[in-house]
N, C-alpha and C positions, 0 to 999 in steps of 0.2 A: 650472538652477541649484535647489537643495532648498532650500524652504523653514523655518523657524524653528515650522509648528505648522499639523498637522493636525487631521480629524476622527478620523484612527484611524494607530496604527504597527502592525503587522504584522512581529513577529520570526521571519523565517524565511521562504525564498524559494523549498522544495522545491515538487513538486505541489500539497500543502496549502495552503501557505501562497501558490501564488503563484493559486490556484484562490479562497480565501479573498479576497485582493485584486479578481478579478475580479468577485467577485459584490458588494461592498462598491461596487466602483465602479462597478456596474451601477447601486446602489443610491441613489447621488450621495455617496456617504461619497469626500470628500479623504482616499485613503489614502500612506501612507509604508515599503516594505515595507525590511527591514534582512535582513541577513544578513553575514556575517565570509569567504562564499566566495567566489570572481568571477565568478559567474553561475548564473543558477537553475537550480535543480535537479542543482547540486555534489556537495549529501552525501549524506543516506544514499538520496534519491530515485534517484542514480543506482549505486548498489547496488542496486535493487531489483529482485529477482523478474519484476515485474510483472503477477502474476497478478490476474486479477478474479476475485471466487468471492461467492457469495450467502449464505454457511453459516457461523453466527458462535456463540456462547455464549450470545447472548441475543437474544432478535425484536427489539429496535429494534433492534440492528445489525446483524441479517439485513433488517428493513423499507428502512435505510438504504444497503444495499448493494444490494439489488433497486434502489432510482430510481436509484442509481450507473451500476447496469448500462446504462439506457439512452442515460444523456450520453456516455460510453465507447463504444455503439455508433455513435451520431449525434454524436461528436466533432467537426468541422469546421462544425455546423449549431450546434452548443451554443456553441463557439468565437467563430463569428460573421465573423472575420476570417481569413485565409491567412498565415501565420506565413512569411517571406520564407528561413528556414532549414528548413521543409517542416512539414509534420502528420506526427504519430501514426499509425500505422496500427494499430486492434484488431483482434484473431482472436479470431473468437466460435467458439472448439472444444467449448465446455462444459468444464466439470470432473468428472472421475471420482476418487471416493472409496471406498476399499475398504473394508467394515463387517467391524470389528473390536472383540474385546471394552473393547478401550483407546477408543474413539468410541463404547460405548454402541450395538452396529450403527445405528449414524445413524436411531434411533428419535426421539432428542428434534430432532435436526438436521430430520428429515421431518417432521413436526408443526408446527415453527417454519414451516417452507415452506407447508405446508397455512394456516396461520395468515394466515401476509401473500402467499397467493395465487401464490407462486411455483411454477411448474412443476419437477418430477424423475422420475425415472423407475427402479426396481427393474431390474437387471440381474443374468444369472446369471455364472459363472467366465466360460462359454466368447462368451458376448456384450460380457465387459469386453475378450476378447482381441480384438475387431475395434478397440478403441480403445488398448491394447496389449500388442500381439500378442506380446510375450515374456512376459507376467505367467505367475509362478508363481506357485499357487496356496495353496502348502504355507506352515504360521505358521513365521517364524524368530523371535517373540517371545522375549523381549525384544532391545531393538534390542542391537546388541554392536558394538565398535570391534573393527576389521579386525582389530590383534592380538592379543583378544582369545580367550579360550578357546570352543570351540563355535562359531565368528564362521563364518556359511554352514551352518547345518546345521539341522535342520526339527526343530523344539522340539512341536508338536502338531498338530492336525486342520486339513484343508482351509480355508481360509476360504468363505464361502457365498456370498459374490458384491460386489457392490457399488451404490451407487447416479452414475447419472448427472445432473448439476443443467447443464441446456442454457443457462442464463442465465449464462456465465462464460468465459471465457479468459484469456489477454493480450495487453498492449502491446508493440512493436517495441522501440520506445527511449524509457522511464522518462525519462529529461534532458531528453528531448525534450520530451514534454509539460507539463513545467514550463515550457519556454520558449512552447511557445504558450501555455498560458494567458497568462504576464509578458505575449505581444504583445498578449496579448486584453484582459485590465485596465489595459496605457496607450492604448491606443483607447479607452478610458473616462477616461482622465486621470487611474491610478492612475498613481503614483513608484515606481522601485526603488536602493536604495542598496546597494553592494557593495564587500565586502573593507573591513566597518566592523562595529567588534562592538560591544554593548551590555553595559556595564559595569557600571549602576543603572539601574531603572526609581524614579522619584520618584512621592512621594505626598505629600498635603496633606487634614490632616482625614479621615483614609479612607480618599481617591480619590486614582484617578491622576492625576498631571498631566501626565507625557511621560516620555522616558527620556536616560541620558546616555550617550557615547559613548566608547570606549576615547582618543580624541583630546581629548575636554573638548568637544565640541560636545551641547549641552543642547535636544531638539525634543520639543516640547510639542506633547503631543496626550491629552482625558480616555478615551480607548477605546486598549489597549494588548493585542495578541492575540497568544498563546502558540503559534507553531506550528511552534518551532526541531527538533522531531523526537527526534534522541536528545542533544539537549543542553536540551531543555524541562526537564527537574528541576532544570536550573540557574538557568534563570530562574524559574521557580517560588519557588527561593529566594529569589533577588534581590526579587522582593514580594513576598514574607513568607506565603505561603499553603500553605505546605508543609504544616503543622498540621493542618489545615483538609480536607486531601483524607482520601476515604476509600481512594483511590487511589494509590498512587505510581508511579513510571517509574525505568527506569536503562538504561545504556546496552548494549545485548549484542551480542554480534562474531557473524558467522555467514559461515562459505563455503560458496561452490556449484563446481560443476564447470561448465565448456561445455563437451561432447565430439563429437567426430563419433558421430552415430546408427548401429547397425550395422546392413549392408547387409538392406534388405526390413524394420527395426524401427524406422520410422520410428512416433514416438508422432501419434496422431491428436486429443490433448486432453491438457489440463492434470488431470494425476491425483495421488493423495494416498491413500499407505500409511503408517497409522499403528503395523500389525504389526513396520514395521521401522524408523519415524521417519524415513520420502524423502517427498519429493514432485519432480513432475518436468514439462516443458515442455516442447513442442513452442520450436524455434528456427531463427533463419536457415541458409541457405547447411548442410540436411540435419543440424544439430546437433541435443542436445538440452541443455539444462541442469537441472541435479540438484541439490537440498540437503535439508540433513535439520535 
């Protein structure tokens, strides 16, 4: 039975929200996670490509991602419990990124790897084909739609190579990862409430006092954590904090294709090619997941 008062209310039960509940519950917080979906990981987490990488646009982001890699690699130990629904598998394939003009030939990315002590290796085009057998080194930039004039026609010199970031890979079931974290959080006393929508964040004298649900119920907490994914900007609006933020978010839709791998062309790593604005990773059953 849900209480009416908690140490913290967490809005969102995707993989980040569920892990937030897990970490807070381990520290002794009495938490309630609220999500309007029917179960953990049902929203944008379930549609994630579940790629784990360490290269981002800022050093802090890279350091955070590198730390996260160790948790993914040792996921079962990190969770500390076994989910009756099963545990996810992390595939430590590494991530291969092509050097292009668009990404500054990865000079900034590798400099940040040096700063945080994360390994990487420069590869020639021939070495890259050990990971992506059908790799075409010709440049086709800028990226074009399939119905655009010049689609599929080379536009410049061959790419010079790429960088392999060995601390990376992918998770086989992102939705299950959120459920794993929910089970682990519940083992430490966390509570989860599904099919419920937050409609207001209540405040008094500039401090959060709790949330109001769509059915009119009020639940109190001095801390409200917004982990609502694509819905997070709406939650920020409820809290009245959007005007004070230097960065804003908005939901974007993206599509990926899950296709059989060509015979003899199975990928050996995750890869990203900004020359044609695509990325791909191996998938179970000799398939490839491709996005842009």
